[in-house]
C-alpha distance (Angstrom), angle and dihedral (degrees) to the residues before:
residue distance angle dihedral
X1 . . .
X2 3.82 . .
X3 3.80 116.5 .
X4 3.79 115.4 -104.1
X5 3.80 115.0 -135.5
X6 3.78 98.3 -122.5
X7 3.81 103.9 122.6
X8 3.79 123.6 110.5
X9 3.79 113.3 -103.0
X10 3.80 93.4 -116.9
X11 3.82 91.9 56.1
X12 3.82 92.9 46.9
X13 3.79 90.8 48.5
X14 3.80 91.3 48.2
X15 3.80 90.8 51.4
X16 3.81 91.4 50.4
X17 3.80 89.3 60.5
X18 3.84 90.3 58.6
X19 3.80 100.5 42.2
X20 3.78 121.3 112.4
X21 3.80 119.7 -127.3
X22 3.83 109.9 -66.5
X23 3.80 90.9 0.8
X24 3.80 111.4 140.7
X25 3.79 135.6 -171.5
X26 3.81 111.1 -98.7
X27 3.81 97.8 -174.9
X28 3.78 139.6 1.3
X29 3.77 132.1 -174.1
X30 3.79 151.1 148.1
X31 3.81 136.2 -134.0
X32 3.79 117.9 -91.7
X33 3.85 102.9 -79.9
X34 3.83 95.7 -145.5
X35 3.82 113.2 132.7
X36 3.80 117.5 -130.7
X37 3.81 139.2 174.9
X38 3.78 106.1 -123.4
X39 3.80 96.4 -163.1
X40 3.78 92.6 60.6
X41 3.81 95.5 40.1
X42 3.79 94.0 50.9
X43 3.78 100.1 36.3
X44 3.78 94.2 -108.6
X45 3.82 96.7 -48.5
X46 3.76 112.2 120.6
X47 3.80 144.9 127.4
X48 3.78 106.2 -161.4
X49 3.78 109.3 143.7
X50 3.80 108.0 -30.2
X51 3.78 104.1 48.1
X52 3.82 91.1 -122.1
X53 3.80 119.7 143.1
X54 3.79 132.9 -162.5
X55 3.81 91.8 4.6
X56 3.79 99.8 141.3
X57 3.81 93.9 89.9
X58 3.79 91.8 41.9
X59 3.80 93.0 52.3
X60 3.79 95.2 45.4
X61 3.80 90.6 44.2
X62 3.79 91.1 52.8
X63 3.79 91.5 46.8
X64 3.82 91.3 51.4
X65 3.80 96.2 45.6
X66 3.80 98.7 43.6
X67 3.80 92.0 36.1
X68 3.80 90.7 54.2
X69 3.82 92.3 47.0
X70 3.81 93.1 50.0
X71 3.81 91.0 43.2
X72 3.83 91.2 54.4
X73 3.80 89.7 47.9
X74 3.79 91.8 48.9
X75 3.80 89.6 -124.6
X76 3.78 96.9 147.3
X77 3.79 96.0 171.4
X78 3.81 91.7 56.2
X79 3.82 90.3 43.2
X80 3.82 91.8 53.1
X81 3.81 92.1 45.9
X82 3.81 90.6 50.6
X83 3.81 91.4 53.6
X84 3.83 93.3 44.8
X85 3.81 94.7 48.0
X86 3.81 92.3 46.3
X87 3.80 92.8 50.9
X88 3.80 90.5 45.4
X89 3.82 91.1 55.0
X90 3.80 88.8 54.1
X91 3.81 99.5 41.9
X92 3.82 108.0 30.9
X93 3.85 95.8 67.2
X94 3.80 89.0 54.2
X95 3.79 91.9 47.9
X96 3.81 88.8 54.0
X97 3.81 90.2 45.6
X98 3.81 89.5 51.8
X99 3.81 91.3 49.8
X100 3.80 89.6 51.6
X101 3.80 90.1 50.0
X102 3.81 92.9 46.2
X103 3.80 92.6 54.8
X104 3.82 96.0 42.6
X105 3.81 115.7 103.4
X106 3.79 135.8 170.8
X107 3.79 137.9 -157.8
X108 3.78 139.0 161.6
X109 3.78 139.8 -164.2
X110 3.79 127.3 -164.2
X111 3.81 88.0 -85.6
X112 3.77 109.1 33.4
X113 3.81 148.0 20.9
X114 3.81 121.3 -129.6
X115 3.81 129.6 -155.6
X116 3.78 131.1 -170.5
X117 3.81 107.8 -161.3
X118 3.82 133.0 -177.0
X119 3.78 129.5 -145.7
X120 3.82 123.8 172.7
X121 3.79 94.7 -27.2
X122 3.80 96.8 -41.9
X123 3.81 124.5 109.3
X124 3.80 122.1 -151.0
X125 3.81 133.2 -173.7
X126 3.82 121.4 -139.0
X127 3.78 133.1 172.7
X128 3.78 137.9 -174.4
X129 3.77 130.6 -159.7
X130 3.80 115.8 -121.8
X131 3.81 87.4 -131.2
X132 3.82 88.9 65.5
X133 3.81 93.6 53.4
X134 3.78 115.2 94.7
X135 3.80 97.0 -169.9
X136 3.81 140.8 -6.8
X137 3.81 114.8 -145.9
X138 3.79 132.7 172.2
X139 3.79 144.4 -151.2
X140 3.80 113.6 -149.4
X141 3.82 124.6 -153.9
X142 3.80 125.4 -152.8
X143 3.81 92.9 -94.7
X144 3.85 92.9 56.0
X145 3.80 91.8 -103.8
X146 3.78 121.6 112.7
X147 3.78 150.5 128.8
X148 3.81 129.6 -58.0
X149 3.81 117.7 -151.7
X150 3.81 119.5 -154.1
X151 3.80 102.8 -158.2
X152 3.80 109.7 -160.3
X153 3.79 129.6 -136.0
X154 3.81 85.6 -143.8
X155 3.83 125.6 10.6
X156 3.81 117.5 -77.9
X157 3.80 120.2 -135.9
X158 3.81 96.2 -119.4
X159 3.79 139.6 44.7
X160 3.79 139.8 -157.8
X161 3.82 134.1 -140.1
X162 3.77 136.5 -113.6
X163 3.80 103.3 -118.9
X164 3.80 93.9 -155.7
X165 3.80 97.4 55.6
X166 3.80 99.4 16.6
X167 3.80 90.4 -129.3
X168 3.78 122.7 143.9
X169 3.79 117.9 -104.9
X170 3.78 118.0 -139.1
X171 3.81 93.5 -138.5
X172 3.81 135.4 26.3
X173 3.80 118.8 -72.2
X174 3.77 140.6 178.1
X175 3.82 103.5 -132.0
X176 3.82 128.9 -153.0
X177 3.80 97.0 -8.2
X178 3.84 126.7 157.2
X179 3.83 125.2 -110.9
X180 3.79 91.8 15.3
X181 3.84 96.3 172.7
X182 3.79 93.8 52.0
X183 3.79 90.9 46.3
X184 3.81 92.9 49.2
X185 3.81 90.7 53.9
X186 3.80 91.9 52.0
X187 3.80 92.1 47.0
X188 3.79 91.6 49.3
X189 3.82 90.7 54.3
X190 3.80 90.6 52.3
X191 3.81 91.5 45.8
X192 3.82 93.1 54.0
X193 3.81 92.4 44.5
X194 3.80 91.3 49.9
X195 3.80 93.0 49.5
X196 3.80 90.6 50.5
X197 3.79 91.3 48.5
X198 3.79 93.2 49.7
X199 3.80 90.7 47.5
X200 3.81 90.7 51.7
X201 3.81 91.0 49.7
X202 3.74 93.4 45.9
């Protein structure tokens, strides 16, 4: 599986600064860029940016009640503001989630896994050594894409997010990537080889 050249230049340049001598990128990828409205997909249960849950009914209820009151009063400015604020509460978290997804990128070498993450307009680069990963598991979707979970031997100092629910993961993940089973097998080979190499050096 040859790496496709799809990473942003700033991420590739950042990775180059961390690479060991003669260490090359084996794979690079991004989450599926498709935009989605979490509230409708998950029946109103979500935790994207605010920590709120089951707010779809609350928001629509508030829009209906206050909208009706302002409509009866003929207060069109308040009515319009009620509709705009209600829609913003529903849509803005997903816009932020989409921005986070759009700026997230992944790569790995034979030794390490790299993550570019985004939080409130700021990008950050993180990497983990395969020798520090206790297990790599996957969740596969119907289209052969899925999620890779890098379960640590000891906690890592960063986390990723589930791009369907918006919830924080408690360990690093590759989210919404194609051919997840094939990729997991390749990663597992590199993980075992790296652990053996570190043991031999140690």
